MARLUM-291808 format. One record per residue: residue in one letter; x negated, y negated, z negated of N, C-alpha, C, O in turn. Coordinates in steps of 0.2 Angstrom, whole numbers, plus 2048, in hexadecimal, padded with zeros to 3 digits. Layout:
N
AXYZXYZXYZXYZ ...
//
This chain:
449
M51B6AEA4A51D6ABA505246ACA525266B2A52 P5276A6A5452F6A8A5652F6ACA5C52B6ACA60 K5356AFA5D5376B4A625376B0A685346B2A6E S53A6AAA6953B6A7A6F5346A4A725346A5A78 L52F6A2A6E5296A0A705256A7A735216A6A78 D5276ADA705226B3A725266B5A7A5226B7A7E N52C6B4A7B52F6B5A8152D6B0A8752D6B1A8D T52C6ABA845296A5A8A5226A7A8C5216A7A92 E51D6A8A875166ABA895176B0A8E5156AFA94 R51B6B6A8E51C6BBA9251E6B9A9951C6BCA9E K5226B5A995246B2A9F51E6AFAA351E6B0AA9 I51A6AAAA05156A8AA350F6ACAA550C6AAAAA H50E6B2AA25096B6AA350B6BAAAA5076BCAAE I5126BCAAA5156BFAAF5146BBAB65116BEABB I5166B4AB55156B0ABB50D6AFABD50C6AFAC3 A5096AFAB85016AEABA4FF6B4ABD4FB6B4AC2 M5026BAABB5006C1ABF5026C1AC64FF6C3ACB E5086BEAC750B6BEACE5086BAAD25076BBAD8 D5056B4AD05016AFAD44F96B0AD54F66ADADA T4F76B5AD14EE6B6AD24ED6B8ADA4F16BCADC P4E86B6ADD4E56B7AE34E26BEAE34E06C0ADE K4E16C1AE94DE6C7AE94D66C6AE84D36C1AEA T4D36CBAE54CC6CAAE34C86D0AE44CB6D5AE5 Y4C16D0AE64BD6D6AE84B76D5AE34B66D1ADF P4B36DBAE44AD6DDAE04A86D9AE44A96D8AEA V4A26D7AE249D6D3AE449A6D7AE94986D5AEE S4996DDAE84966E3AED49B6E3AF34986E2AF9 K4A06E3AF24A56E3AF84A46DDAFD4A46DCB03 Y4A56D8AF94A46D1AFD49D6D1B0049D6CFB05 L4986D2AFD4916D2B004916D6B0648D6D5B0A A4946DCB054956E2B0A4976DFB114956E1B16 S49D6DBB0F4A26D9B1549E6D4B1849F6D3B1E I4996CFB164976CBB184906CDB1D48F6CAB22 K48D6D2B1A4886D6B1E48B6D9B244876D9B29 K4916DCB234956DEB2A4966DAB2F4956DBB35 L4976D4B2C4996CEB304936CBB344946CAB3A L48D6CBB304876CAB344856CEB394826CCB3E D4866D6B374836DAB3B4886DAB424856DBB48 T48F6D8B414926D8B474936D3B4C4956D3B51 K4926CCB484936C6B4B48D6C2B4C48D6BDB50 V4876C3B494826BFB4A47C6C4B4E4796C8B4B P47B6C1B544766C6B5946F6C4B5646D6C0B53 Q46B6C9B594646C9B594626C2B5D4646C0B62 I45C6BEB5A45A6B9B5E4536B8B5D4506BCB59 W4506B5B614486B3B614486ADB5D44C6A8B5E V4436ADB594416A7B554396A7B554356ACB54 H4376A1B5542F69FB5442D69BB4F431696B4C G42869DB4C425699B4641F69BB4541C69FB49 V41C699B3F41569BB3C4166A0B3741A69FB32 V4126A5B374126AAB3240E6A7B2B4086A6B2C T4126A7B2640F6A4B2040E6AAB1A40B6A8B15 Q4116B0B1B4106B5B164116BCB194166BCB1D V40D6C1B1840E6C8B1940C6CCB134076CCB11 V4126CFB104106D3B0B4136DAB0C4186DAB0F E40F6DFB0B4116E6B0C4136E8B0440F6E7AFF R4196EBB0341B6EEAFD41F6F5AFE4256F5B00 G41B6FAAFD41D701AFE41F701B0641B700B0A R426703B07428705B0E42B6FEB1242D6FEB17 I42B6F8B0E42C6F3B124276EDB124256EBB0C V4276EAB184226E4B184266DDB1942B6DCB1D Y4256D9B134296D3B134256CEB1741F6CEB18 L4276C9B1A4246C4B1E4286BDB1D42D6BDB1B N4256B8B1F4286B1B1F4256AEB2441F6ADB25 I4296AAB294276A6B2E42B69EB2C43069DB28 A42769AB2E429693B2D42868FB33425691B37 E42C689B3342B683B3842867DB3542B67BB30 F42267BB3841F675B3641F670B3B41F671B42 V41E66AB3841D664B3D416663B3E412665B39 E413660B4240C660B4340A65AB3E40D655B3D G40565CB3A402656B36405657B2F403654B2A D40965CB2E40D65DB2740C664B2540E668B2A V409666B1F40966CB1D40F66EB1A40F674B18 K41466BB1941A66DB1541F670B1A42066CB1F P421675B1B425678B1F42D674B1F430672B1A V42F674B26435671B2743B676B24440674B21 A43967CB2643E682B2543A689B2443568AB27 S43D68DB20439693B2043E699B1F444698B1D L43C69FB224416A5B2343D6ABB204376ADB22 P4416AEB1C43E6B5B1A43F6BAB1E4446BAB21 L43B6BFB1E43D6C4B2343A6CBB204376CBB1A Y43C6D1B2343A6D7B2143A6DBB2743C6DAB2C I4366E1B264366E6B2A4336EDB2642F6EDB22 F4356F2B294336F9B2642C6F9B2842B6F8B2E T4286FCB244216FDB2441F701B2B41B6FFB2F P422707B2C42170AB32422706B3941E705B3E E427702B394296FEB3F4246F8B3F4226F7B45 F4226F6B3941C6F1B394166F3B3C4136F0B41 V4136FAB3A40E6FDB3C40E6FEB444096FCB48 R414700B46414701B4D4136FBB514106FBB57 I4166F5B4E4156EEB5240E6EDB5240B6ECB57 Q40B6EDB4C4046ECB4C3FF6EFB503FA6ECB52 E4006F6B513FE6FAB553FE6F8B5D3F96F9B60 N4046F6B5E4056F5B664026EEB674006EDB6C L4016E9B623FE6E3B633F76E4B643F46E0B68 A3F46E9B5F3EC6E9B5F3EA6EDB663E46EDB68 S3EF6F0B6A3ED6F3B6E3EE6EFB763ED6F1B7B L3F06E9B753F06E4B7B3E96E2B7E3E46E3B7A P3E96E0B843E26DEB863DF6D8B823D96D8B81 K3E46D3B803E26CEB7B3E56D0B743EA6CDB74 P3E36D4B703E66D6B6A3E66D1B653E26CDB65 F3EB6D2B613EC6CEB5A3F06D2B553F26D7B57 I3F06D0B4F3F56D3B4A3F96CDB473F76C8B48 I3FF6D0B444036CBB413FF6CAB3A3FE6CFB37 K3FE6C3B393FA6C1B323FC6BAB314006B7B35 D3FA6B7B2C3FB6B0B2A3F86ABB2F3F36ACB31 Q3FC6A6B303F96A0B333F96A1B3B3F669DB3F I3FD6A7B3E3FD6A7B454046A6B474096A7B43 K4056A3B4D40C6A1B4F40E6A8B5340B6ACB56 V4146A8B524186AFB554206ADB564236A9B53 N4216B0B5C4286B0B5F42B6B7B5D4296BCB60 I4306B7B594326BEB5743A6BFB5843D6BAB57 L43C6C5B594436C7B594456C9B524436CEB4F I44A6C5B5044D6C6B494546C9B494586C7B4E E4566CCB4445D6CEB434606CBB3C45D6CDB37 A4656C8B3C4676C6B3646A6CCB3146D6D1B33 D4686CAB2A46A6D0B2546B6CDB1F4696C7B1E L46E6D1B1A4706CFB1446E6D5B0F4716DBB10 Y46A6D4B0A4696D9B0546E6D8B0046E6D4AFC V4736DEB004796DEAFC4776DEAF447B6DBAF0 P4726E1AF24726E2AEB46F6DBAE84706D9AE2 Y46D6D7AEC46B6D1AE946F6CAAEC46D6C4AEB G4736CCAF04766C7AF54716C2AF94736BCAFA K46B6C6AFA4656C1AFE4656C2B054656C7B09 F4666BBB084666BCB1045E6BDB114596BAB0E Q45D6C1B164566C2B1A4586C6B2045C6CAB21 A4536C3B254536C5B2B44E6CBB2D4496CAB2A R4506D1B3044C6D5B324486D4B3944B6D3B3E L4416D5B3843C6D4B3E43E6DAB4243D6E0B3F V4406D9B494426DEB4E43C6E0B5243B6E6B53 D4396DAB554346DBB5A4316D4B5B4336D0B58 I42A6D4B5E4276CEB5F4246CDB664236D2B69 D4246C8B684226C6B6F41B6C3B6F4196BEB6D P4166C9B7140F6C9B7140E6C2B7640A6BEB73 S4106C1B7B40D6BCB8040E6B5B7D40B6B1B80 F4136B3B784136ADB7540D6ACB7040A6A7B71 T40C6B1B6C4066B1B684006B0B6B3FC6ABB6A I3FE6B5B703F86B4B743F76AEB773F26ABB77 G3FD6ABB7A3FC6A5B7D3FB69FB773F769AB79 E3FD69FB713FB69BB6C3F469BB6A3F0697B69 L3F26A3B693EB6A3B673E66A1B6C3E169EB6A T3E76A2B733E469FB783E3698B783DD696B78 L3E9695B773E968DB763E568BB713E1687B72 T3E668EB6B3E268CB653DB68DB673D7688B67 R3D9693B693D1694B6B3CE68FB703C968DB6F Q3D268EB753D1689B7A3CF682B773CA67EB79 A3D5680B723D4679B6F3CE679B6A3CA674B6A I3CC67EB673C667EB623C067EB673BC67AB65 L3C0681B6C3BA682B703B967BB733B3678B74 K3BE678B763BD671B783BB66BB733B7667B74 R3BE66CB6D3BA668B673B3668B663AF664B66 L3B2670B663AB671B643A666EB693A166BB68 T3A866FB703A566EB763A4666B7639E663B77 E3A9662B753A965BB753A6658B703A4652B71 E3A465BB693A1659B6439A65BB64396659B60 G39865EB69391660B6B38F666B66389666B65 L39466AB6339266FB5F391676B6138E67BB5E L394677B6739467FB6A38D681B6A38C686B68 R38867EB6D382681B6C37C67CB6837667CB69 L37F67AB6337B676B5E37767BB5A37167AB59 N379680B58375685B5436F688B5936A68AB57 A371688B5F36B68CB64365687B65360689B67 T366680B6336067BB6335C67DB5D35667BB5D R35E680B5835A681B52353686B5435468AB58 E34D685B52348688B5334768EB5134868FB4B F347693B5434769BB5234069CB4F33B69BB53 A33F69FB493396A0B463356A6B4B3386AAB4D A32F6A4B4B32A6AAB4F32B6B0B4C32B6B5B4F V32B6B0B4532A6B6B413306B6B3C32F6B5B36 P3366B7B3E33C6B7B3A33D6BDB353416C1B35 L3386BCB303386C2B2B33E6C1B253406C6B23 N33F6BAB233446BAB1E34B6B8B2134C6B3B25 V34F6BEB203556BEB2435B6BDB1E35B6C0B19 G3606B9B203666B8B1C36B6BCB2036C6BBB26 L36F6C1B1C3736C4B1E37A6C4B1B37B6C5B15 I3806C3B203876C3B1E38A6C8B2138B6C9B27 T38D6CCB1D3906D2B1F3956D5B183946D4B13 G3996DAB1A39C6DEB163986E2B113946E5B13 E3996E2B0A3956E6B063966EDB0739B6F0B07 G3906F1B073916F8B083936FBB0E394701B0E T3946F7B133976F9B1A3916FCB1E38B6FCB1C A395700B2338F703B2838B6FEB2B385700B2C A38E6F8B2D38A6F3B303846F1B2C37F6F1B2E Y3856F0B253806EDB2137B6F4B213756F2B22 Q37D6FAB203786FFB203746FFB2736D700B27 D378700B2C373700B3436F6FAB343696FBB35 F3716F4B3336C6EEB333666EFB2E3616EEB30 C3686F1B273626F0B2335D6F7B253576F6B24 T3606FDB2735C702B29357700B2F351702B2F T35A6FDB343576FBB393516F7B3834C6F8B3B L3526F2B3434C6EEB313476F1B2E3416F0B2F Q3496F6B293456F9B253406FEB2933A6FFB27 N344701B2E33F706B3233A703B37337706B3A S33B6FCB373366F9B3B32E6F9B3732D6FCB32 H3296F6B3B3236F6B373216EFB3531B6EDB34 F3276EBB333266E5B3132B6E4B2A3306E7B28 A3286DFB2632A6DEB1F3306D8B1F32F6D3B1C F3366DBB2233B6D6B2233E6D6B1A33F6DBB16 Q3406D0B183436CEB1234A6CDB1434C6C9B18 I34F6D0B113566CFB1335A6CDB0B35A6D0B06 T35D6C7B0D3616C4B073686C4B0A3696C1B0F P36C6C8B063736CAB083786C4B053776C2AFF A37D6C3B083826BFB053886C2B0838A6C0B0E F38C6C6B043916CAB063986C6B083986C0B05 A39C6C8B0C3A36C5B0E3A76CAB103A56D0B12 R3AE6C8B113B26CDB153B26CBB1B3B36C5B1D M3B16D1B1F3B16D0B273B76D1B2B3B76D1B31 Q3BD6D2B273C36D3B2A3C96D0B253C86CFB1F G3CE6CFB283D46CDB253D46C5B233D06C1B25 N3D86C3B1F3DA6BCB1D3D46B8B1A3D36B2B1B D3D06BCB163CB6B9B123C46B8B163BE6B6B13 T3C46BBB1D3BE6BAB213BB6B3B203B66B2B1D E3BE6AEB223BC6A8B233B96A4B1D3B46A1B1D T3BD6A5B173BB6A2B103B56A6B0E3B06A3B0C T3B46ADB0E3AE6B0B0B3A86AEB103A36ADB0D I3A96AEB163A36ADB1B3A16A6B1939B6A5B19 L3A66A1B193A369AB173A069AB1039B697B0F E3A269EB0C39F69EB063986A2B063936A0B03 A3976A7B093916A9B0A38B6A5B0F3856A5B0D L38E6A2B1338A69CB17387696B12382693B13 G38B695B0E38A690B09384693B0338068FB01 T385699B0237F69CAFE37969CB02374699AFF L37969FB0737369FB0B36F698B0D369698B0F R374694B0E37168DB1036D68AB0A368686B0C A36E68CB0436A689AFE36368DAFF35E68AAFB N362692B0235B696B03358693B09359694B0F E35368FB0734F68CB0D34968FB1034568DB14 D349695B0D34469AB0F34569FB143416A2B16 L34C69FB1634F6A3B1B34D6A1B2234D69BB24 D34B6A6B263496A4B2E34F6A5B323506A2B38 V3546AAB3035A6ABB353606ADB3135F6B0B2B I3666ACB3436C6AEB303706B4B353716B3B3B C3716BAB323756BEB3737B6C0B3437C6C2B2E I3816BFB383876C0B363896C7B3B38A6C7B41 I38A6CCB3738C6D2B3A3926D6B363946D6B30 R3956DAB3B39A6DFB3939A6E4B3E3996E3B44 G39C6EAB3B39C6F0B403A26F0B453A76ECB44 G3A36F4B493A96F5B4E3AF6F6B4B3B06F9B46 G3B46F3B4E3BB6F3B4B3C06F1B503BF6F1B56 S3C66F0B4E3CB6EDB523CA6E7B553C66E3B52 K3CC6E6B5B3CB6E0B5E3CF6DAB5B3CD6D4B5C T3D46DBB583D86D7B553D36D3B4F3D46CDB4D D3CE6D7B4D3C96D4B483C56CEB4A3C36CAB46 L3C56CDB513C16C8B543C66C1B523C36BBB51 N3CC6C2B523CF6BBB503CD6B8B4A3CE6B2B49 Y3CA6BCB453C76B8B403C26B4B413C16AFB3D F3BE6B6B473B76B2B473B86ADB4C3B36AAB4E D3BF6ABB4E3C06A5B523C269FB4E3C469AB50 S3C169FB473C269AB433BE695B443B8695B45 E3C168FB443BE688B463B9686B3F3B3684B41 A3BB687B393B7686B343B068AB353AB687B34 L3B1690B363AB695B373A6692B3C3A0691B3A C3A9691B433A568EB483A2688B4639C687B47 R3A5683B433A167DB4139C67FB3C39667CB3C A39D683B37398684B31392687B3638C685B35 V39368CB3A38D68FB3D38968BB4138368AB41 A38D686B4538A682B4B38667DB4738067BB49 Q38867BB41384676B3D37F678B3937B675B35 F37F67FB3837A682B35373681B35371681B3B P36E67FB3136867DB32363682B3535E681B38 T365689B3436168EB35364692B3C36B693B3C P361695B40363699B4536869FB433656A2B3E V36E6A0B453736A5B433756AAB493776A8B4F L3736B0B483756B6B4C37A6B9B4937C6BAB44 T37E6BBB4F3856BEB4D3846C5B513826C6B56 G3876CBB4D3886D2B5038E6D4B4D38E6D8B48 I3936D2B5139A6D4B4F39D6DAB513A36DCB4F G3996DEB5539B6E5B573A06E6B5D3A26ECB5D H3A16E1B623A56E1B673A06E0B6D39D6DBB6E E3A06E4B7139C6E5B7739F6DFB7D39B6DCB81 I3A56DFB7D3A76DBB833A96D4B813A76CEB83 D3AE6D4B7C3B26CDB7A3AD6C9B753A96CCB71 Q3AE6C3B763AA6BFB723AE6BAB6E3B36B7B70 S3AD6BAB673B16B4B633AE6AEB643A96AEB68 L3B16A9B623AF6A2B623A86A2B5D3A469EB5F L3A76A5B583A26A5B5439D6A8B583976A5B58 D39D6ACB5C3976AFB603956A9B6638F6A7B67 L3996A6B673976A0B6C39469AB68390697B6C V395699B62391694B6038B696B5C387692B5A A38969DB5B38469FB5837D69EB5D37E69DB63 W37869FB5937269EB5D3726A3B623706A1B68 E3736AAB623746AFB663796B4B6337A6B5B5D A37D6B7B673826BCB6437F6C2B6737D6C2B6D C37E6C7B6337C6CEB643836D3B643886D2B62 I3826D9B683876DDB693896E0B6238F6E0B5F T3846E3B5E3856E7B583816E5B5337D6E1B54 P3836E7B4D37E6E5B473776E8B483736E4B47 T3766EEB4B3706F0B4D36C6EDB523666EBB51 D36F6EBB5736C6E5B5C3696DFB583646DDB58 C36E6DDB5436C6D7B513656D8B4C3616D3B4B A3656DEB4A35E6DFB463586E0B4C3536DEB4B K35A6E4B513556E5B563536DEB5834D6DDB59 K3586D9B593566D3B5C3506D0B5834B6CDB5B L3506D1B5134B6CEB4C3446D1B4D33F6CEB4C I3456D8B4E33F6DCB4E33C6DAB553366D8B54 K33F6DAB5A33C6D8B603386D2B603336D1B63 Q33C6CCB5C3396C6B5C3326C6B5732D6C3B59 V3326CAB5232B6CBB4E3266CFB523206CEB52 E3286D4B563246D8B5B3216D4B6131B6D5B63 L3256CFB633226C9B6931C6C5B643176C4B67 S31E6C4B5E31A6BFB5A3136C3B5930E6C1B5A W3146CAB5730E6CEB5630A6CFB5B3046CEB5B E30D6D0B6130A6D1B683066CBB6A3006CCB6C K30A6C6B693056BFB6B2FF6BEB662FA6BCB68 T3016C0B602FB6C0B5B2F66C4B5D2F06C2B5D Q2F76CAB5F2F16CFB612EE6CCB672E86CBB68 D2F26CAB6C2EF6C7B722EB6C2B702E56C1B73 L2ED6BDB6C2EA6B8B6B2E36B9B672DE6B6B68 A2E36BEB622DE6C1B5F2D96C5B642D26C4B64 M2DB6C8B692D66CBB6E2D36C5B722CD6C5B73 E2D76C1B742D56BBB772CF6B7B742CA6B6B77 I2D16B6B6D2CB6B3B692C56B7B692BF6B5B6B A2C76BEB682C06C3B672BC6C3B6E2B66C3B6F T2C06C3B742BC6C3B7B2B86BCB7C2B26BCB7E T2BB6B7B7A2B86B0B7A2B26B0B762AD6AEB78 V2B36B2B6F2AE6B3B6A2A86B6B6D2A26B4B6C R2A96BCB702A36C0B732A16BEB7929B6BEB7A T2A56BAB7E2A26B7B8329D6B1B802986B1B83 Q2A06ADB7B29C6A8B7A2966AAB762916A6B77 L2966B0B722916B2B6F28B6B4B742866B3B72 A28D6B7B7A2886BAB7E2856B4B8227F6B4B83 Q2896AEB832876A9B862826A5B8127D6A2B83 S2836A6B7B27F6A2B762786A5B762736A2B75 K2786ACB762736B1B7626E6AEB7C2696ABB7B D2716AEB8326D6ACB8826B6A5B872656A3B89 H26F6A1B8426C69AB8426669AB7E261697B7F L26769EB7A26269DB7425C6A0B7825669DB77 R25C6A6B7B2566A8B7F2536A3B8324D6A3B83 Q25769FB87255699B8B251694B8724C692B89 V254693B8125268EB7D24B690B7A24668CB7A Q24B696B7824469AB7623F699B7B23A697B79 G24169BB8123B69AB87239694B87233693B88 N23E68FB8723D688B89237686B83232683B85 L239687B7D235684B7822F688B7822A685B76 T22E68DB7A227692B7B22368DB7F21D68BB7D R22668CB85222689B8A220682B8821A680B89 Q22567FB85224678B8321E678B7E21A674B7F F21F67DB7921967CB7421367DB7720F67AB75 S212682B7C20B683B7F20967EB8220467CB81 T20E67AB8620B675B8A20966EB8520566BB86 H20E66EB8020C669B7B20566AB77201666B75 L205670B761FE673B731F9672B771F466FB74 V1F8673B7E1F3671B821F166BB821EB669B82 Q1F7666B821F765FB831F465CB7C1F0656B7D E1F565FB771F365CB701EC65DB701E8659B6F R1EA664B721E3665B721DF661B761D965FB74 E1E165FB7D1DD65BB811DD654B7D1D8650B7C R1E3652B7B1E264BB771DD64BB721D9646B71 L1DE650B6E1D9651B681D2651B6A1CE64EB67 A1D0655B701C9654B731C864EB751C364BB73 S1CC64BB791CB643B7A1CA63FB741C563BB74 S1CE640B701CE63CB691C663DB671C2638B66 S1C4643B661BE645B631B8641B671B463FB64 R1B8640B6E1B463EB731B4636B711AE633B71 I1B9634B701BB62DB6E1B762AB681B5625B67 L1B862FB631B662EB5C1AE62EB5C1AB62AB59 L1AB632B601A4633B601A162DB6319C62BB61 K1A4629B681A1623B6B1A361EB6719F619B68 M1A961DB631AC617B601A7613B5B1A660DB5B P1A3617B5719F614B5319A60FB5519860AB51 F197611B5B19260DB5E195607B61192601B61 R19B608B6419F602B671A05FDB6119D5F7B61 I1A3600B5C1A45FBB5619F5F8B5319F5F2B51 L1995FBB531925F8B501905F3B5518E5EDB52 K1915F4B5B18E5EFB601935E7B5F1915E2B60 T1995EAB5E19F5E4B5E19D5E1B5819D5DBB58 E19C5E3B5319B5E1B4C1955DDB4C1955D7B49 S1905DFB4F1895DCB5018A5D5B541885D0B52 E18D5D5B5918F5CFB5D1935CAB591925C4B59 L1985CCB5519C5C8B521985C5B4C19A5BFB4A I1935C8B4918F5C5B4418A5C0B471895BBB43 T1885C1B4D1835BCB501885B6B511865B0B50 R18E5B7B541925B1B551935ADB4F1935A7B4F N1955B1B491965AEB431905AAB401915A4B3D K18A5ADB421855A9B3F1845A2B4218359DB3F E1855A2B4918559DB4E18A598B4B188592B49 G19059AB4A195595B47194593B4019658DB3F L191596B3C18F594B3618A58EB3618A589B33 R18658FB3B18058AB3C182584B3E18057FB3B F187583B4318957DB4819057CB45192576B46 G194580B4219B57EB4119C579B3C1A0575B3D V19857AB35199576B3019956EB3219D56AB2F Q19456CB36194566B38199564B3D19C55EB3D K19C568B411A1566B451A8565B401AB560B40 L1A856AB3C1AE569B371AE562B331B355FB32 L1A8561B311A755AB2D1A9554B321AC550B2F Q1A7554B381A854EB3C1AF54EB3D1B2549B3D L1B3554B3E1B9554B401BD551B3A1C254EB3B E1BC553B331BF550B2E1BE549B2D1C3546B2B K1B8547B2E1B7540B2E1BB53CB321BE536B30 S1BC53FB381C053BB3E1C753BB3C1CB536B3D R1CA540B391D0541B361D153CB301D7539B2F F1CC53BB2B1CD536B261CE530B281D252CB26 A1C952DB2D1C9526B301CF525B321D2520B31 L1D2529B361D9529B391DF528B331E3523B33 M1DE52CB2F1E352BB291E3525B251E7522B23 E1DC522B251DA51CB211DD516B251E0512B22 Q1DD516B2C1DF511B2F1E7511B2F1EA50BB30 R1EA516B301F2516B2F1F3514B281F850FB28 V1F0516B221F2513B1C1F150BB1B1F5508B18 K1EC508B1E1EB501B1F1F04FEB221F24F8B20 T1F2501B281F74FEB2D1FE4FEB282024F9B29 N1FF502B25206502B21206500B1A20A501B16 D2014FDB181FF4F9B122034F2B122034EFB17 P2084F1B0D20C4EBB0D2094E5B0D20C4E0B11 K2024E4B0B1FE4DEB0C1FD4DDB131FE4D7B16 T1FC4E2B171FB4E2B1D2014DFB212004DBB26 I2074E2B1F20D4DFB2220F4D9B202114D5B25 L20D4D7B1A20E4D0B1820A4CBB1C20C4C6B1E A2044CDB1D1FF4C9B212024C7B282004C2B2B K2064CBB2B2084CBB3120E4C6B312104C4B36 G2114C3B2B2164BEB2B21D4C1B292224BEB29 Y21C4C8B272224CBB242234CAB1C21E4C9B19 S2294CAB1A2294CAB1222E4D0B102314D3B14 L22D4D1B092304D7B062344D4B002314D0AFC T23B4D6AFF2404D4AFA2414DAAF62424DFAF8 T2404D9AEE2424DDAE92474DBAE52494D5AE5 R24B4DFAE22504DEADD24C4DDAD72464DEAD6 K2514DBAD224E4DAACB24B4E0AC82464E0AC4 D24D4E6ACA24A4ECAC82444EFACB2414F4ACA G2424EAAD023C4EBAD423D4F0ADA2394F0ADE K2434F3ADB2434F6AE12454F2AE82484EDAE8 L2424F5AED2424F1AF32494F1AF624D4F6AF6 L24B4EAAF82514E9AFB2514EBB0224D4E9B07 R2564F0B032564F2B0B25C4F1B0E25C4F1B15 H2634EFB0B2694EEB0E26C4E9B0A26C4E8B04 R2704E5B0E2744DFB0A2794E1B0527A4DDB01 D27C4E8B052804EBB0127D4EBAFA2814EBAF5 E2774ECAFA2734EEAF32734E8AEF2714E9AE9 V2764E2AF02764DCAEB27C4D9AEB2804DAAEF Q27D4D5AE52834D1AE42824CAAE227C4C7AE1 I2874C7AE22864C0AE02844BFAD92864C2AD4 G27F4BBAD927C4BAAD22754BEAD12714BCACC D2744C3AD526D4C7AD52684C4AD62684C0ADB R2634C5AD125B4C1AD22574C6AD72574CCAD6 L2544C2ADC2514C6AE22494C3AE12484BDAE0 T2454C7AE223E4C4AE323B4C6AEC23B4CCAEE T2394C0AF02364C1AF522F4C0AF522D4BBAF2 H22B4C5AF72244C6AF72224C4AFE2244C6B03 L21C4BFAFD2194BCB042114BEB0420F4C0AFF E20E4BCB092074BDB092044B9B041FF4BCB01 N2064B4B022024AFAFC2064AFAF62044AAAF2 G20A4B2AF520E4B2AEF2154B4AEF2164B8AF4 S21A4B3AEC2204B5AEB2264B0AEA2244AAAE7 V22C4B0AEB2314ABAEA2374AFAE72374B5AE9 E23A4ACAE22404AFADE2464ABAE02464A5AE1 S24B4AFAE02524ACAE42574B0AE02574B6ADE I25D4ABAE02634AEADD2694AFAE32694ABAE7 V26C4B5AE42724B6AE92774B1AE72794B1AE2 Q2794ADAEC2804AAAEC2854ADAF128A4ABAF2 
//
């Protein structure tokens, strides 16, 4: 390489070094931005819908989003974080309110946030500082009222209450958590009764975000069993915030339209969820729910016993009345038989007396008849002969009167056709027919023209 060219390159390199701008490491740059955010961006209240709550170690990660009504796609989304102890403290404060709730998916919140930047990844995220409970309580109340209004307007609020409750509800469908104290209390109470209850369980999650889905699945499972008399949805006592899961509109609609009566025993003595309102009846605890079934069966059993006693009393009364009636009938039959026997004996005696006299009467009557017959035979033949002669003479006279010769002698004539049959009507001849006219002293032949 020429020496002049090497000097030129060194000059260019020197000039380049002198014009290079000041540069910083990535971490220092991000740290400066974080410092800027901490000093220049104030804490601010932001409202939206919680779409995610995930706890990872000592940090809880959340996400809130803004939605337009009728669209499930968020307009904007904001990631948040909060340290687990602080999050637990906030949740405990919310749970102790007169109208408690907890931060969970799908609730609307108004929260105080602080802008922050996670330097290692250069990720912007806001820190959840505090929450305005009045905002969420108001939203929950409005949502609950809106659901209640829709259920009322559609006639669903007391629809399940119109289902006929079985007189003996021994086949029970049960929805509760598997292996829970509520399940044990309910089953033990029924098993300790004197009745043969049959329990068909369909387990579900009774708290948390899976409550709605799993209870709906359990209802679908039990709906296929047509032998069930009643459905019981129970859970033990717990935080009042758990009641929010039973304000689900989908759950309320499913229970309202269920073809079998549904009882609830969700374990809260004062507060009622919307699910309690649409159920056939809301019991205070799972045990009370079981006692309700036992009482219903006991009432039916008592009614059955009362009916049996009533039937027995009626039968005894009717039996006594029947015995009295039979005795009366027996007495009447005895008297009637005695009377009839006396009457028959008298009739028989009378008949005997008549029979003794009858042969003489018959003999006398027949003798008189024979005498009359003899007289009749003596004079009756002559009378009959004279009568027959008179009838014969009268018949002979009629025959002579109707003889054709006698008629012809009176000036009448008879006309016959060629076949010898007597001509009676004009329509019986046609032109050219040969006719014979009979007179007293002969006959005349003629041709019809």
